C-alpha beads as a LAMMPS data file, in Angstrom:
LAMMPS data file: protein, C-alpha beads

439 atoms
438 bonds

1 atom types
1 bond types

-500.0 500.0 xlo xhi
-500.0 500.0 ylo yhi
-500.0 500.0 zlo zhi

Masses

1 110.0

Atoms # bond

1 1 1 -342.211 -43.572 -90.069
2 1 1 -342.039 -47.379 -90.361
3 1 1 -341.910 -49.105 -93.720
4 1 1 -344.348 -51.784 -94.771
5 1 1 -341.679 -54.415 -94.623
6 1 1 -340.897 -53.499 -91.075
7 1 1 -344.498 -53.990 -90.014
8 1 1 -344.477 -57.525 -91.572
9 1 1 -341.064 -58.403 -90.038
10 1 1 -342.289 -57.247 -86.534
11 1 1 -345.593 -59.029 -87.115
12 1 1 -343.914 -62.366 -87.771
13 1 1 -341.643 -62.006 -84.651
14 1 1 -344.525 -61.007 -82.385
15 1 1 -346.764 -63.907 -83.575
16 1 1 -343.853 -66.478 -83.197
17 1 1 -343.319 -65.439 -79.628
18 1 1 -346.858 -66.754 -79.037
19 1 1 -346.711 -69.533 -81.457
20 1 1 -349.232 -71.907 -79.918
21 1 1 -351.916 -69.187 -79.773
22 1 1 -351.068 -68.124 -83.345
23 1 1 -351.255 -71.649 -84.627
24 1 1 -354.678 -72.220 -82.905
25 1 1 -356.144 -68.929 -84.243
26 1 1 -354.795 -69.775 -87.840
27 1 1 -356.234 -73.188 -87.490
28 1 1 -359.637 -71.765 -86.811
29 1 1 -359.321 -69.531 -89.921
30 1 1 -358.151 -72.643 -91.824
31 1 1 -361.301 -74.511 -90.932
32 1 1 -363.415 -71.480 -91.810
33 1 1 -361.819 -70.996 -95.241
34 1 1 -361.953 -74.662 -96.055
35 1 1 -365.655 -74.736 -95.104
36 1 1 -366.712 -71.773 -97.158
37 1 1 -364.591 -72.867 -100.245
38 1 1 -365.673 -76.480 -100.155
39 1 1 -369.387 -75.690 -99.699
40 1 1 -369.359 -73.089 -102.550
41 1 1 -367.410 -75.534 -104.773
42 1 1 -370.074 -78.165 -104.202
43 1 1 -372.735 -75.643 -105.345
44 1 1 -370.642 -74.887 -108.467
45 1 1 -370.209 -78.699 -109.106
46 1 1 -374.055 -79.101 -108.841
47 1 1 -374.475 -76.306 -111.358
48 1 1 -371.868 -77.761 -113.786
49 1 1 -373.281 -81.217 -113.506
50 1 1 -376.840 -80.219 -114.456
51 1 1 -375.408 -77.966 -117.180
52 1 1 -373.469 -80.815 -118.784
53 1 1 -376.664 -83.018 -118.483
54 1 1 -378.720 -80.486 -120.232
55 1 1 -376.090 -80.009 -122.918
56 1 1 -376.157 -83.657 -123.628
57 1 1 -379.869 -83.389 -124.427
58 1 1 -378.949 -80.917 -127.207
59 1 1 -377.717 -77.416 -128.044
60 1 1 -378.316 -74.739 -125.477
61 1 1 -378.284 -72.093 -128.333
62 1 1 -380.900 -73.710 -130.554
63 1 1 -384.380 -72.385 -130.178
64 1 1 -387.562 -73.916 -131.617
65 1 1 -390.092 -71.255 -132.601
66 1 1 -393.709 -72.233 -133.069
67 1 1 -396.952 -70.215 -133.987
68 1 1 -398.700 -68.634 -131.127
69 1 1 -401.337 -70.730 -129.376
70 1 1 -403.627 -67.856 -128.690
71 1 1 -405.720 -66.999 -131.720
72 1 1 -407.315 -63.823 -130.457
73 1 1 -406.578 -60.272 -131.508
74 1 1 -403.591 -59.615 -133.747
75 1 1 -401.830 -62.945 -134.360
76 1 1 -398.256 -62.755 -135.523
77 1 1 -397.472 -65.047 -138.490
78 1 1 -394.527 -67.438 -138.607
79 1 1 -393.728 -66.683 -142.340
80 1 1 -390.850 -65.619 -144.386
81 1 1 -390.955 -62.071 -142.934
82 1 1 -390.795 -63.444 -139.349
83 1 1 -387.699 -65.539 -140.228
84 1 1 -386.132 -62.444 -141.791
85 1 1 -386.744 -60.508 -138.649
86 1 1 -385.241 -63.326 -136.534
87 1 1 -382.112 -63.114 -138.525
88 1 1 -381.844 -59.455 -137.862
89 1 1 -381.983 -59.806 -134.024
90 1 1 -378.747 -59.066 -132.155
91 1 1 -377.213 -62.406 -130.956
92 1 1 -378.734 -64.586 -133.707
93 1 1 -376.448 -66.492 -135.921
94 1 1 -379.023 -68.137 -138.221
95 1 1 -382.642 -68.961 -138.611
96 1 1 -384.342 -71.522 -140.914
97 1 1 -387.988 -72.765 -141.489
98 1 1 -388.367 -76.506 -140.626
99 1 1 -390.589 -79.210 -142.044
100 1 1 -390.794 -82.624 -140.282
101 1 1 -392.192 -85.860 -141.883
102 1 1 -391.761 -89.593 -141.349
103 1 1 -391.106 -91.543 -144.468
104 1 1 -389.560 -95.046 -144.938
105 1 1 -386.268 -95.895 -146.486
106 1 1 -385.666 -99.249 -148.186
107 1 1 -382.213 -100.611 -148.765
108 1 1 -382.179 -103.869 -150.587
109 1 1 -384.820 -105.944 -148.781
110 1 1 -384.344 -104.048 -145.466
111 1 1 -386.485 -101.108 -144.197
112 1 1 -386.323 -98.309 -141.597
113 1 1 -388.485 -95.349 -140.754
114 1 1 -386.724 -92.069 -140.438
115 1 1 -387.565 -88.537 -139.290
116 1 1 -386.979 -86.308 -142.322
117 1 1 -386.301 -82.551 -141.819
118 1 1 -386.520 -80.001 -144.471
119 1 1 -384.287 -76.827 -143.631
120 1 1 -382.438 -74.138 -145.417
121 1 1 -379.188 -76.057 -146.089
122 1 1 -377.256 -72.708 -145.995
123 1 1 -377.816 -72.708 -142.232
124 1 1 -376.820 -76.359 -141.648
125 1 1 -373.384 -75.720 -140.288
126 1 1 -374.837 -73.263 -137.815
127 1 1 -376.894 -76.078 -136.324
128 1 1 -373.892 -78.481 -136.287
129 1 1 -375.369 -80.439 -139.214
130 1 1 -371.895 -80.973 -140.789
131 1 1 -371.169 -84.066 -142.960
132 1 1 -368.786 -86.594 -141.287
133 1 1 -368.363 -88.001 -144.857
134 1 1 -369.769 -86.973 -148.102
135 1 1 -371.285 -83.406 -148.515
136 1 1 -374.393 -81.454 -147.804
137 1 1 -377.447 -82.221 -150.061
138 1 1 -378.145 -79.676 -152.775
139 1 1 -381.604 -79.278 -154.133
140 1 1 -381.555 -82.470 -156.162
141 1 1 -384.725 -83.063 -158.274
142 1 1 -388.309 -83.706 -157.376
143 1 1 -388.077 -87.302 -158.603
144 1 1 -384.611 -87.896 -157.207
145 1 1 -384.156 -85.947 -154.028
146 1 1 -380.757 -85.516 -152.263
147 1 1 -380.661 -86.351 -148.479
148 1 1 -378.034 -86.311 -145.759
149 1 1 -378.630 -89.114 -143.075
150 1 1 -377.370 -89.434 -139.550
151 1 1 -374.708 -91.986 -138.700
152 1 1 -377.197 -94.340 -136.928
153 1 1 -379.409 -94.935 -139.970
154 1 1 -377.233 -97.717 -141.328
155 1 1 -377.690 -99.756 -138.005
156 1 1 -381.527 -99.196 -137.957
157 1 1 -382.379 -101.229 -141.147
158 1 1 -384.583 -104.238 -140.237
159 1 1 -386.180 -107.132 -142.067
160 1 1 -389.775 -106.022 -142.798
161 1 1 -391.009 -109.606 -142.149
162 1 1 -389.811 -109.874 -138.547
163 1 1 -388.699 -106.129 -137.845
164 1 1 -385.469 -107.483 -136.340
165 1 1 -382.559 -105.211 -136.948
166 1 1 -379.569 -106.540 -138.920
167 1 1 -376.848 -108.079 -136.638
168 1 1 -374.619 -109.528 -139.287
169 1 1 -371.749 -107.144 -139.689
170 1 1 -371.151 -108.222 -143.324
171 1 1 -374.684 -107.451 -144.219
172 1 1 -374.439 -104.132 -142.289
173 1 1 -371.534 -103.128 -144.424
174 1 1 -373.571 -103.522 -147.529
175 1 1 -376.239 -101.238 -146.115
176 1 1 -374.004 -98.157 -145.956
177 1 1 -376.386 -95.462 -147.394
178 1 1 -373.869 -93.807 -149.530
179 1 1 -372.733 -97.125 -151.083
180 1 1 -376.221 -98.568 -151.932
181 1 1 -379.425 -97.769 -153.699
182 1 1 -381.971 -96.241 -151.262
183 1 1 -385.568 -95.840 -152.058
184 1 1 -388.064 -93.662 -150.014
185 1 1 -391.727 -93.607 -149.667
186 1 1 -394.405 -92.273 -147.407
187 1 1 -396.544 -95.368 -148.073
188 1 1 -395.079 -98.465 -146.483
189 1 1 -397.066 -100.907 -148.671
190 1 1 -395.681 -99.358 -151.728
191 1 1 -392.201 -99.688 -150.505
192 1 1 -392.587 -103.399 -149.790
193 1 1 -394.123 -104.063 -153.198
194 1 1 -397.831 -103.820 -152.503
195 1 1 -399.953 -103.155 -155.582
196 1 1 -403.475 -101.833 -156.270
197 1 1 -405.738 -101.942 -159.349
198 1 1 -405.328 -98.941 -161.662
199 1 1 -408.074 -97.282 -163.697
200 1 1 -407.084 -99.350 -166.793
201 1 1 -407.201 -102.543 -164.763
202 1 1 -403.383 -102.932 -164.464
203 1 1 -401.621 -103.400 -161.126
204 1 1 -399.771 -100.217 -159.965
205 1 1 -397.842 -99.398 -156.869
206 1 1 -399.886 -97.768 -154.117
207 1 1 -397.606 -94.730 -153.575
208 1 1 -394.679 -92.862 -154.975
209 1 1 -391.254 -94.327 -154.654
210 1 1 -388.301 -91.985 -154.694
211 1 1 -384.935 -93.107 -155.811
212 1 1 -382.850 -91.020 -153.454
213 1 1 -379.272 -89.808 -153.508
214 1 1 -377.538 -89.989 -150.119
215 1 1 -374.990 -87.160 -150.342
216 1 1 -373.570 -87.353 -146.892
217 1 1 -373.565 -88.784 -143.305
218 1 1 -373.673 -86.556 -140.161
219 1 1 -373.712 -87.047 -136.411
220 1 1 -376.996 -87.757 -134.618
221 1 1 -375.681 -85.310 -132.033
222 1 1 -376.003 -87.584 -128.781
223 1 1 -379.326 -89.093 -130.063
224 1 1 -380.881 -85.755 -130.630
225 1 1 -381.459 -86.577 -134.223
226 1 1 -382.003 -90.373 -133.967
227 1 1 -382.300 -91.996 -137.378
228 1 1 -382.982 -88.760 -139.065
229 1 1 -382.396 -87.212 -142.563
230 1 1 -382.087 -83.705 -143.828
231 1 1 -382.806 -82.090 -147.147
232 1 1 -383.654 -78.708 -148.687
233 1 1 -386.725 -77.101 -147.436
234 1 1 -388.246 -76.269 -150.832
235 1 1 -387.630 -79.769 -152.165
236 1 1 -389.266 -81.503 -149.217
237 1 1 -392.247 -79.075 -149.397
238 1 1 -392.843 -80.218 -152.996
239 1 1 -392.634 -83.912 -152.119
240 1 1 -395.117 -83.402 -149.335
241 1 1 -397.650 -81.771 -151.707
242 1 1 -397.425 -84.989 -153.867
243 1 1 -397.977 -87.264 -150.882
244 1 1 -400.690 -85.424 -148.957
245 1 1 -402.822 -88.708 -148.728
246 1 1 -400.074 -90.524 -146.841
247 1 1 -399.243 -87.697 -144.358
248 1 1 -400.924 -87.375 -140.955
249 1 1 -404.308 -85.501 -141.418
250 1 1 -404.749 -82.274 -139.515
251 1 1 -407.672 -81.975 -137.091
252 1 1 -410.574 -80.038 -138.128
253 1 1 -410.483 -76.276 -137.497
254 1 1 -412.987 -73.535 -137.297
255 1 1 -413.126 -70.993 -140.042
256 1 1 -410.764 -68.575 -138.237
257 1 1 -408.227 -71.315 -137.714
258 1 1 -408.443 -72.362 -141.394
259 1 1 -407.730 -68.774 -142.424
260 1 1 -404.767 -68.665 -140.123
261 1 1 -403.510 -71.990 -141.365
262 1 1 -403.651 -70.776 -144.904
263 1 1 -401.717 -67.650 -143.962
264 1 1 -399.393 -69.525 -141.734
265 1 1 -396.324 -70.333 -143.890
266 1 1 -394.100 -72.332 -141.470
267 1 1 -395.000 -74.849 -138.806
268 1 1 -391.668 -74.334 -137.044
269 1 1 -388.514 -72.214 -137.282
270 1 1 -385.209 -73.030 -135.793
271 1 1 -383.207 -70.113 -134.460
272 1 1 -379.508 -70.437 -133.544
273 1 1 -378.256 -67.899 -130.969
274 1 1 -374.499 -66.901 -131.117
275 1 1 -373.867 -68.168 -127.602
276 1 1 -375.597 -69.224 -124.372
277 1 1 -375.336 -65.601 -122.967
278 1 1 -377.375 -64.150 -125.743
279 1 1 -379.821 -67.138 -126.104
280 1 1 -382.086 -65.967 -123.278
281 1 1 -382.322 -62.466 -124.661
282 1 1 -383.338 -63.856 -128.022
283 1 1 -385.899 -66.057 -126.420
284 1 1 -387.449 -63.255 -124.495
285 1 1 -387.589 -61.079 -127.695
286 1 1 -389.206 -63.637 -129.725
287 1 1 -391.797 -64.443 -126.880
288 1 1 -392.514 -60.749 -126.634
289 1 1 -393.412 -60.784 -130.407
290 1 1 -396.186 -63.344 -129.569
291 1 1 -394.521 -66.645 -130.721
292 1 1 -394.132 -69.897 -128.700
293 1 1 -390.571 -71.052 -128.060
294 1 1 -388.845 -74.113 -126.712
295 1 1 -385.186 -74.224 -125.790
296 1 1 -382.999 -76.224 -123.430
297 1 1 -381.753 -72.816 -122.353
298 1 1 -385.060 -72.307 -120.470
299 1 1 -384.266 -75.455 -118.430
300 1 1 -380.841 -74.171 -117.894
301 1 1 -382.076 -70.823 -116.574
302 1 1 -384.285 -72.712 -114.043
303 1 1 -381.162 -74.691 -112.992
304 1 1 -379.142 -71.555 -112.696
305 1 1 -381.718 -70.051 -110.281
306 1 1 -381.774 -73.218 -108.115
307 1 1 -377.955 -73.304 -108.252
308 1 1 -377.783 -69.752 -107.018
309 1 1 -380.033 -70.555 -104.084
310 1 1 -378.049 -73.650 -103.205
311 1 1 -374.773 -71.832 -103.444
312 1 1 -376.070 -69.041 -101.250
313 1 1 -377.293 -71.465 -98.569
314 1 1 -373.903 -73.337 -98.680
315 1 1 -371.895 -70.076 -98.572
316 1 1 -373.953 -68.976 -95.592
317 1 1 -373.151 -72.170 -93.774
318 1 1 -369.438 -71.810 -94.565
319 1 1 -369.686 -68.134 -93.607
320 1 1 -370.722 -69.149 -90.031
321 1 1 -367.444 -71.111 -89.639
322 1 1 -365.484 -68.145 -90.919
323 1 1 -367.321 -65.833 -88.561
324 1 1 -366.272 -68.071 -85.578
325 1 1 -362.693 -67.962 -86.973
326 1 1 -363.004 -64.135 -87.059
327 1 1 -364.230 -63.977 -83.464
328 1 1 -361.181 -66.082 -82.511
329 1 1 -358.901 -63.667 -84.331
330 1 1 -360.408 -60.742 -82.437
331 1 1 -359.929 -62.580 -79.205
332 1 1 -356.333 -63.243 -80.061
333 1 1 -355.609 -59.640 -80.857
334 1 1 -357.338 -58.411 -77.659
335 1 1 -355.200 -60.800 -75.584
336 1 1 -352.075 -59.616 -77.456
337 1 1 -352.901 -55.942 -76.762
338 1 1 -353.460 -56.564 -73.100
339 1 1 -350.060 -58.377 -72.841
340 1 1 -348.179 -55.670 -74.765
341 1 1 -349.735 -52.627 -73.131
342 1 1 -346.346 -51.441 -71.833
343 1 1 -344.798 -51.940 -75.201
344 1 1 -347.511 -49.758 -76.814
345 1 1 -346.925 -47.049 -74.213
346 1 1 -343.079 -47.061 -74.839
347 1 1 -343.685 -46.795 -78.616
348 1 1 -345.922 -43.780 -78.090
349 1 1 -343.353 -42.113 -75.806
350 1 1 -340.614 -42.661 -78.480
351 1 1 -342.866 -40.763 -80.912
352 1 1 -344.515 -43.558 -82.936
353 1 1 -347.555 -42.321 -84.831
354 1 1 -350.957 -43.663 -83.820
355 1 1 -351.494 -45.055 -87.251
356 1 1 -348.221 -47.091 -86.939
357 1 1 -349.671 -48.799 -83.866
358 1 1 -352.947 -49.480 -85.638
359 1 1 -350.997 -50.944 -88.628
360 1 1 -348.833 -53.080 -86.483
361 1 1 -351.747 -55.056 -84.996
362 1 1 -353.738 -55.188 -88.402
363 1 1 -350.666 -56.625 -90.185
364 1 1 -350.484 -59.335 -87.571
365 1 1 -354.081 -59.981 -88.150
366 1 1 -353.535 -60.100 -91.880
367 1 1 -350.706 -62.635 -91.435
368 1 1 -352.950 -64.945 -89.428
369 1 1 -355.682 -64.618 -92.005
370 1 1 -353.494 -65.256 -95.031
371 1 1 -351.679 -68.166 -93.410
372 1 1 -355.146 -69.637 -92.445
373 1 1 -356.456 -68.962 -95.818
374 1 1 -353.622 -70.652 -97.686
375 1 1 -353.650 -73.673 -95.462
376 1 1 -357.526 -73.811 -95.716
377 1 1 -357.245 -73.606 -99.513
378 1 1 -354.792 -76.561 -99.491
379 1 1 -357.251 -78.485 -97.247
380 1 1 -360.078 -77.634 -99.660
381 1 1 -358.246 -79.098 -102.623
382 1 1 -357.585 -82.284 -100.599
383 1 1 -361.365 -82.506 -99.667
384 1 1 -362.100 -81.930 -103.307
385 1 1 -360.463 -85.265 -104.089
386 1 1 -361.731 -86.984 -101.009
387 1 1 -365.531 -86.028 -101.046
388 1 1 -366.422 -87.983 -104.179
389 1 1 -364.876 -91.095 -102.515
390 1 1 -366.559 -90.585 -99.087
391 1 1 -369.862 -89.650 -100.556
392 1 1 -369.922 -91.707 -103.674
393 1 1 -373.628 -92.594 -103.326
394 1 1 -374.551 -88.970 -103.392
395 1 1 -372.415 -88.188 -106.504
396 1 1 -370.970 -85.033 -104.890
397 1 1 -368.883 -83.011 -107.218
398 1 1 -366.567 -80.226 -106.148
399 1 1 -365.209 -77.539 -108.542
400 1 1 -362.781 -74.887 -107.309
401 1 1 -362.294 -72.202 -109.979
402 1 1 -359.413 -69.776 -109.722
403 1 1 -361.710 -66.802 -108.655
404 1 1 -362.943 -68.986 -105.743
405 1 1 -359.431 -70.049 -104.617
406 1 1 -358.029 -66.578 -104.736
407 1 1 -361.136 -65.101 -103.276
408 1 1 -361.123 -67.586 -100.349
409 1 1 -357.600 -66.529 -99.286
410 1 1 -358.307 -62.783 -99.761
411 1 1 -361.557 -63.039 -97.866
412 1 1 -359.735 -64.722 -94.937
413 1 1 -357.399 -61.837 -94.824
414 1 1 -360.213 -59.321 -94.921
415 1 1 -362.134 -61.094 -92.168
416 1 1 -358.960 -61.106 -89.960
417 1 1 -358.522 -57.431 -90.570
418 1 1 -362.110 -56.449 -89.729
419 1 1 -361.966 -58.781 -86.658
420 1 1 -358.794 -57.005 -85.423
421 1 1 -360.001 -53.510 -86.120
422 1 1 -361.618 -52.799 -82.750
423 1 1 -358.785 -54.201 -80.771
424 1 1 -356.310 -52.214 -82.855
425 1 1 -358.260 -48.981 -82.393
426 1 1 -358.333 -49.726 -78.573
427 1 1 -354.503 -49.999 -78.777
428 1 1 -354.273 -46.496 -80.402
429 1 1 -356.293 -44.994 -77.461
430 1 1 -354.207 -46.319 -74.630
431 1 1 -352.541 -43.565 -72.595
432 1 1 -348.715 -43.673 -72.574
433 1 1 -348.499 -42.965 -68.873
434 1 1 -350.898 -45.708 -67.942
435 1 1 -349.284 -48.018 -70.359
436 1 1 -345.774 -47.546 -69.064
437 1 1 -346.961 -48.078 -65.399
438 1 1 -348.498 -51.426 -66.409
439 1 1 -346.680 -54.425 -65.004

Bonds

1 1 1 2
2 1 2 3
3 1 3 4
4 1 4 5
5 1 5 6
6 1 6 7
7 1 7 8
8 1 8 9
9 1 9 10
10 1 10 11
11 1 11 12
12 1 12 13
13 1 13 14
14 1 14 15
15 1 15 16
16 1 16 17
17 1 17 18
18 1 18 19
19 1 19 20
20 1 20 21
21 1 21 22
22 1 22 23
23 1 23 24
24 1 24 25
25 1 25 26
26 1 26 27
27 1 27 28
28 1 28 29
29 1 29 30
30 1 30 31
31 1 31 32
32 1 32 33
33 1 33 34
34 1 34 35
35 1 35 36
36 1 36 37
37 1 37 38
38 1 38 39
39 1 39 40
40 1 40 41
41 1 41 42
42 1 42 43
43 1 43 44
44 1 44 45
45 1 45 46
46 1 46 47
47 1 47 48
48 1 48 49
49 1 49 50
50 1 50 51
51 1 51 52
52 1 52 53
53 1 53 54
54 1 54 55
55 1 55 56
56 1 56 57
57 1 57 58
58 1 58 59
59 1 59 60
60 1 60 61
61 1 61 62
62 1 62 63
63 1 63 64
64 1 64 65
65 1 65 66
66 1 66 67
67 1 67 68
68 1 68 69
69 1 69 70
70 1 70 71
71 1 71 72
72 1 72 73
73 1 73 74
74 1 74 75
75 1 75 76
76 1 76 77
77 1 77 78
78 1 78 79
79 1 79 80
80 1 80 81
81 1 81 82
82 1 82 83
83 1 83 84
84 1 84 85
85 1 85 86
86 1 86 87
87 1 87 88
88 1 88 89
89 1 89 90
90 1 90 91
91 1 91 92
92 1 92 93
93 1 93 94
94 1 94 95
95 1 95 96
96 1 96 97
97 1 97 98
98 1 98 99
99 1 99 100
100 1 100 101
101 1 101 102
102 1 102 103
103 1 103 104
104 1 104 105
105 1 105 106
106 1 106 107
107 1 107 108
108 1 108 109
109 1 109 110
110 1 110 111
111 1 111 112
112 1 112 113
113 1 113 114
114 1 114 115
115 1 115 116
116 1 116 117
117 1 117 118
118 1 118 119
119 1 119 120
120 1 120 121
121 1 121 122
122 1 122 123
123 1 123 124
124 1 124 125
125 1 125 126
126 1 126 127
127 1 127 128
128 1 128 129
129 1 129 130
130 1 130 131
131 1 131 132
132 1 132 133
133 1 133 134
134 1 134 135
135 1 135 136
136 1 136 137
137 1 137 138
138 1 138 139
139 1 139 140
140 1 140 141
141 1 141 142
142 1 142 143
143 1 143 144
144 1 144 145
145 1 145 146
146 1 146 147
147 1 147 148
148 1 148 149
149 1 149 150
150 1 150 151
151 1 151 152
152 1 152 153
153 1 153 154
154 1 154 155
155 1 155 156
156 1 156 157
157 1 157 158
158 1 158 159
159 1 159 160
160 1 160 161
161 1 161 162
162 1 162 163
163 1 163 164
164 1 164 165
165 1 165 166
166 1 166 167
167 1 167 168
168 1 168 169
169 1 169 170
170 1 170 171
171 1 171 172
172 1 172 173
173 1 173 174
174 1 174 175
175 1 175 176
176 1 176 177
177 1 177 178
178 1 178 179
179 1 179 180
180 1 180 181
181 1 181 182
182 1 182 183
183 1 183 184
184 1 184 185
185 1 185 186
186 1 186 187
187 1 187 188
188 1 188 189
189 1 189 190
190 1 190 191
191 1 191 192
192 1 192 193
193 1 193 194
194 1 194 195
195 1 195 196
196 1 196 197
197 1 197 198
198 1 198 199
199 1 199 200
200 1 200 201
201 1 201 202
202 1 202 203
203 1 203 204
204 1 204 205
205 1 205 206
206 1 206 207
207 1 207 208
208 1 208 209
209 1 209 210
210 1 210 211
211 1 211 212
212 1 212 213
213 1 213 214
214 1 214 215
215 1 215 216
216 1 216 217
217 1 217 218
218 1 218 219
219 1 219 220
220 1 220 221
221 1 221 222
222 1 222 223
223 1 223 224
224 1 224 225
225 1 225 226
226 1 226 227
227 1 227 228
228 1 228 229
229 1 229 230
230 1 230 231
231 1 231 232
232 1 232 233
233 1 233 234
234 1 234 235
235 1 235 236
236 1 236 237
237 1 237 238
238 1 238 239
239 1 239 240
240 1 240 241
241 1 241 242
242 1 242 243
243 1 243 244
244 1 244 245
245 1 245 246
246 1 246 247
247 1 247 248
248 1 248 249
249 1 249 250
250 1 250 251
251 1 251 252
252 1 252 253
253 1 253 254
254 1 254 255
255 1 255 256
256 1 256 257
257 1 257 258
258 1 258 259
259 1 259 260
260 1 260 261
261 1 261 262
262 1 262 263
263 1 263 264
264 1 264 265
265 1 265 266
266 1 266 267
267 1 267 268
268 1 268 269
269 1 269 270
270 1 270 271
271 1 271 272
272 1 272 273
273 1 273 274
274 1 274 275
275 1 275 276
276 1 276 277
277 1 277 278
278 1 278 279
279 1 279 280
280 1 280 281
281 1 281 282
282 1 282 283
283 1 283 284
284 1 284 285
285 1 285 286
286 1 286 287
287 1 287 288
288 1 288 289
289 1 289 290
290 1 290 291
291 1 291 292
292 1 292 293
293 1 293 294
294 1 294 295
295 1 295 296
296 1 296 297
297 1 297 298
298 1 298 299
299 1 299 300
300 1 300 301
301 1 301 302
302 1 302 303
303 1 303 304
304 1 304 305
305 1 305 306
306 1 306 307
307 1 307 308
308 1 308 309
309 1 309 310
310 1 310 311
311 1 311 312
312 1 312 313
313 1 313 314
314 1 314 315
315 1 315 316
316 1 316 317
317 1 317 318
318 1 318 319
319 1 319 320
320 1 320 321
321 1 321 322
322 1 322 323
323 1 323 324
324 1 324 325
325 1 325 326
326 1 326 327
327 1 327 328
328 1 328 329
329 1 329 330
330 1 330 331
331 1 331 332
332 1 332 333
333 1 333 334
334 1 334 335
335 1 335 336
336 1 336 337
337 1 337 338
338 1 338 339
339 1 339 340
340 1 340 341
341 1 341 342
342 1 342 343
343 1 343 344
344 1 344 345
345 1 345 346
346 1 346 347
347 1 347 348
348 1 348 349
349 1 349 350
350 1 350 351
351 1 351 352
352 1 352 353
353 1 353 354
354 1 354 355
355 1 355 356
356 1 356 357
357 1 357 358
358 1 358 359
359 1 359 360
360 1 360 361
361 1 361 362
362 1 362 363
363 1 363 364
364 1 364 365
365 1 365 366
366 1 366 367
367 1 367 368
368 1 368 369
369 1 369 370
370 1 370 371
371 1 371 372
372 1 372 373
373 1 373 374
374 1 374 375
375 1 375 376
376 1 376 377
377 1 377 378
378 1 378 379
379 1 379 380
380 1 380 381
381 1 381 382
382 1 382 383
383 1 383 384
384 1 384 385
385 1 385 386
386 1 386 387
387 1 387 388
388 1 388 389
389 1 389 390
390 1 390 391
391 1 391 392
392 1 392 393
393 1 393 394
394 1 394 395
395 1 395 396
396 1 396 397
397 1 397 398
398 1 398 399
399 1 399 400
400 1 400 401
401 1 401 402
402 1 402 403
403 1 403 404
404 1 404 405
405 1 405 406
406 1 406 407
407 1 407 408
408 1 408 409
409 1 409 410
410 1 410 411
411 1 411 412
412 1 412 413
413 1 413 414
414 1 414 415
415 1 415 416
416 1 416 417
417 1 417 418
418 1 418 419
419 1 419 420
420 1 420 421
421 1 421 422
422 1 422 423
423 1 423 424
424 1 424 425
425 1 425 426
426 1 426 427
427 1 427 428
428 1 428 429
429 1 429 430
430 1 430 431
431 1 431 432
432 1 432 433
433 1 433 434
434 1 434 435
435 1 435 436
436 1 436 437
437 1 437 438
438 1 438 439
C-alpha cells in the first residue's frame, strides 16, 4: 500500500510531465479563486464601511427607551420599577432615567445655549461619559448645582449682542468653564440682566440664576453630545420644578393621557448593552414589554441584512468563475486518464488497490487546486491594493479576513477534488486487459 507522501511525489511528477496543461488548468483555478475572494472581500468592505459610519454616529450598544405610543389596554409604565427590570436583563450593563432641558450658560459677558442631561451619575462611565479633566459632578446643591460639560462648550460662547462666537484665542482661554464663573438660567432675559417690577415696586430679575460649579470636562463623542452638560438626575428634576414657567409647555391631553402622564415617572431611559451581540436581544425584549426604543443597532441590523444579500450575490458571481475552473480541472483529469490508460492497467496487474488509483488522480487534482488557490489568493491581495485606485470614484473597499484567505485556498482544493472524482472513479473501473492492450 502506497504512503501519502508517495502519492504527492508521483502527483508532482505526472503533472510536471504535462506542465503546459497543468499551468493552464491551475491558472483557471487561480482566476476562479481570485474572483470569489475579491468579490466577497468587497462585500465585507461594504459592511465594515457602513458599520464604521454608523459607529461614528454614536454607540451601537446604547438604547433609548421611551413610553409606549399606544395608550389602549394595559400600558407599561416607564418608572423606577421598569429601570430596575432593565438592569436585570441578561446583556444589560447599566440603565438610567434621563431628563433633557435647554438652559443658557453665561461666562462673563458671553452666552451659549446647551443641552443639559440629568442622569444617574453612577452609570456615567457605562455611557462613556468620563471626565477628560476634573471629575464627575456630585449632587451639589439646589442653589449651586454641579455640572460636567462637553469639550466643545468653551468654543461655543458668543457675544449676545451679535451672536458671533469668540474667535480671539486669548479671550477663549479665559472662557474655560472650570476656570471661570458660570451662571445658568432657563430665562434668557434674566441671564443678560433684564428686570421686571416686583410686588413691592422694586426691580427684580425675571428668572432664577444659578451659580454653577463645573466639576469636569468630557468628550462630545463625535458630536453626539454637541455643547451638552450632565448632572445628577434628582438635582435637575428639582431645578426643573422651580423653572416650570420657562420650560416648553406640554400639549393638552385628554383625561386618560393626563392620568398616564401623572403615573409616568420618566420621559426617557438610557440602556447600555454589554456588547453589540447582545444589544439586539435587549432591544427585542424591551419592545416585547411594550416600550418604544431607538438604537443605532437597529440601523446596523438593516445594513447587515443588505450586506448579506450583497455578499451572497457577489459570492455567486465568483462561484461561477470557480465552477468554470472546476470544469477545466475535470477535463484535464479526463484527458490524463485517457493518456495513461496503459499505466493504469499495469498498476492493476501489479496488484495496486483500486483506492490507490483513485487517490493518485485525486491527489493530482488537489495539487492543481491548492496551487491555483495560493496563486489566486496572492492575486487577490494584489487586487485589494489596486481596486481602490482603479475605482477611486466608487470608493470600493476590500477586506480579506483570515477565514476568507484560508477558506479560498481550501475551497479551491475541494472544488478540484469534486471535479476529478468522476474521472478518478472511471480510472478505477478500467479493465486491466483492455488497458494493457491500449497503445
